[in-house]
N, C-alpha and C positions, 0 to 999 in steps of 0.2 A: 499162198495168197499174199500179195503185197499190200502195203498200206493204202495205195491208191485204189486198188480193187475193193478193199474194205470200206473206204470212204464212198466209193460209187454205190456199193450195195446199201450203205447207210442212207444215202440220199434217197434211193428208191424206197427204203423202209420208212423214212421220215415223211415222205410225201404220201405214200399209199397206205400207211397205217390209218390215216384219218380220211383221206379222199376215198370214198367207199367203193373201191374197185379191186380190193384184195391185195394186201401187201405180200402175203405169202406166195401168191401166184406169180407176182412180178419178180420177187426174189428168186423163186425156183426157175422161172423162165430165163432170167438174166444169168443165173448160174449155168443153165444148160447152154446158153449162147456163149458164155465165156469159155466153157469147156470145149465147145465146138471150135472156138478160135485158138485153142491150145493153151489157155491160161491154166496154170497149175493151181487147183483148189480142190477140196474134198467134194465128193459127189453130193448133189442136193439132198438126196434121201439119207445120207450118212448121219449118224448120231452127232458127230462133231460139227457138221454144217448146220444141223437143226439147232444145236446149242448156240452157234454164232448168230443165227437168225433170232433166237430168243434174247440174246444180249442186245441186239439192235432193238427188239421190242421193249426191253427195259429202258433203253434210251428214250423211247417215245413215251414211256410212263412219266419221265421227267417233264416232257412237254405237257402232259395232262395236268401235272401238279402246277406248273408255271401258269398255264392259261386259266385253270380253275382255282387258283390259290385263294381268292377271297371267299369262295363258297366252301372250300375245304377247310380253311382256317376257322371260319365261323362255325362250321359243323363240328370240327374237332373241339372247339371251345365249349359248345353246348354238350357234347358227349362227355367231356371231363366233368362238367358241372352236374350232369345227370348221374354219372357214376358216383360222384361225391354224395349226392342226395340219397342214392340207394345205400351206400355204405353207412350213412348216418340214420337210415331208417325212414327217411322222408318220402320215399317213393316205394312202390311195389317192385317186385323183381323184374317186371316188364319195362320199367324205366319210362323215359320220355320219347319224343319223336326221333332224336338223334340215335338213341340206342335201338329203336325199332328199325331205322334205316340201315344201320350196321348189320342188324339181324337179317334183313332182306338181302343185303349184299352177300352175307355168309351163305344163305340158302342157295342163291344163284351160283356162287362159286362151288358149293358142294355138288350141285347137280351137274355143273360143267365138268367137275373132276371125275365124277362117277361115269358119266356118259363119255367123257373124253378118253377114258381108257379104251373103249371100243373104237372110237373114231381114230385114236392114235394108232391102233393096230392097222387100220386101213390107210392112214396118211402116207407112210413111206412109198407104197405102190403108186399113190396119186402123184407124189413128188417126182417119181421116176417116169411118169407118162404125161408128156405135154398135152396129149389129146384129152386126157381125163380132166386136166386143168381147164381146158377150153370149154368143156361141158359145164363145169362149175361157174365159169365166167358168164356163160349164157344165162344161167339161173340168176346170178347176181344182177345182171343188167335188167332182167324182168322185175326183180325186187325193187331196184332203184326207181324204175318207172312207176311201179305201184305206189311206192312211198310218197311221191309227190301228189298222186291222185287221192291218197287216203286223207280223210279229214282229221284235223287235230282233235284228239279226244278231250275228255273233261277230267280224267283221273290225274290228281296231283300227287306229289311225292307222299303226302300223308295218307293217301287212299290206296296206295299199292298194297296188294295182298300177297300172301305166301305163294298162292298158285301162280300169280302173275310173275313173281320173282323167279319161281322155278321154271316157268315157260321161257323166260328170257335166258335163263341158264342153259336150257336145252338148245336154244338158237345159237348161243355162244359156243357150245360144244360142237355143233355141226360146222361152225365157222373155222374149226381147226383144220378142215380140209382146204388145201390151197385152191383158190379160185372163188371161194365163198368169202365175201367181205365180212369181217367181224362187226365193224361198226354198222355197215348196211343191214346185216341180218338181225342184229340185236335191236336196232332202232326200228326196223320194219316190224319185228315181233311186238315191240312195245306199243307202236301205233295201232297195230291190229288188236291189241288188248285194251285200247281206249285211252292210252296215256297222252298227255299234252306233248307237243313237239319238244318244248324245252325240258320237260321232265324226262322224256324218252332219251334225249341226248345226255342229260346229266347222269341218269342211271347207267346208260351204256358206257360212258367214259370213266365214271368212278369204278364201275365193275371191272374194267380192264386192269386197274392198278393191282389188286391182290391176285387176280387170275394170272397175269403175266409173270409177276414175281414168283408165284408158286410154281408155275410151269417151268420157269427157268431153273429154279432150285431142283426140281425133280429131274430135269434133263441133265443137269450137272452131275447128279449122283449116278445117273444111268451111264453117262460117259466115263465117269471115274471108275464105275464098277466093271466096265468092259475091259479095262486094263490096257487098252490101246493108247499109244502116244498121241497127244494132241499136237497137230502140226501147225495150227493157227497160233501165231505168237501173241503175246500180251499187247504189243503196240497196235496190232490189227484190231483186237478186241476193244482197246481204249479209244482208238480213232473212230471206230464204228459206233461206239456208244455215244460219244460227244456229238458227232455229225448227225446221227439220228435224232438226238434230243433237240438240236438247234433247228434243223429243217422241220421236224415235227411240230414245233411250236408255231411256226408260220402257217403250216398246213392246217392245223387244228382251228386256228382263228378263222381261216377262210371257210372251212367246212361248216362251222357253227352258223356263220352268216347265211350260207346256202341252205342249210336245213331249215332255219327259221323262215326263209323266203320260199320254201318248198321248191327248190331248184336242183334236187338231186338227179333229176332225169337228164341234166346236161351231161352226165357221165355215162349214160346208157349207150349212146352210139359208140363211144370209145371202147367200152367193155365188149360190146358185141363185135365191133370191128376187130379187136384184138383176138377174140375167140375164133372168129373166122380165119384170121391170119394164121393162128396157131394150128387150127385144123388142117389148113392147106399145107403147111410146112412141117407138121409133126411127123416124125419117122414112124410112129405107130398110132393106129386109130382104135 
């Protein structure tokens, strides 16, 4: 894989990580297309290529931090203050709102991790079959259409319960399959549970930060444990990371505007059209 190919894949990741049409499906399909064109790169379902994809995901974590920095900074400040109060005996062990929010994120990440082991076992076969990706894209398109029709709920961040956090974690685990949009699925689940649109977006994107970092760490150890040489070079990893972060920042700002305006359905025709195209040209159904 050359630097230009890495940059191209990073642009795809940066755009489609937040545009709710599944970045993993677009990365996998792009990799299949490049392989068809004779470009030398690892198979999409290989551990090495999945690691590269996850590094691109980490780049988009930077995008989340940049766009949501005011909220993250104030939340971190409150968390530090609450932890100090607990240490001094000024609060109970449950702490305040910031500690509670972190606990809910931890619950969702834990659920994603546990269920993700089962989903991950199925993921390589899905990565290897474009037709399976197309089916997931059809499901994503239906979810996006429903998301706009769903009413914004009344549940605020302070009212999110453990069961709600766990359910969103389940949705995120399912989104490990290429073709199912992580942002689309988690936001749809949050809206179905009665969360406000802004709260649903905030929880979904903050949840992505520890989840992606943890998944990347696990995949790195899996690749290292295989003992197989990594053919993707450091420059490709670095360029992919930086480009994904830059492009993702622009895409996330756009998606937040569309979510608040209930305009996610504008992506449905694209997702369904892509799914039909893949079904037509896929070598196996």
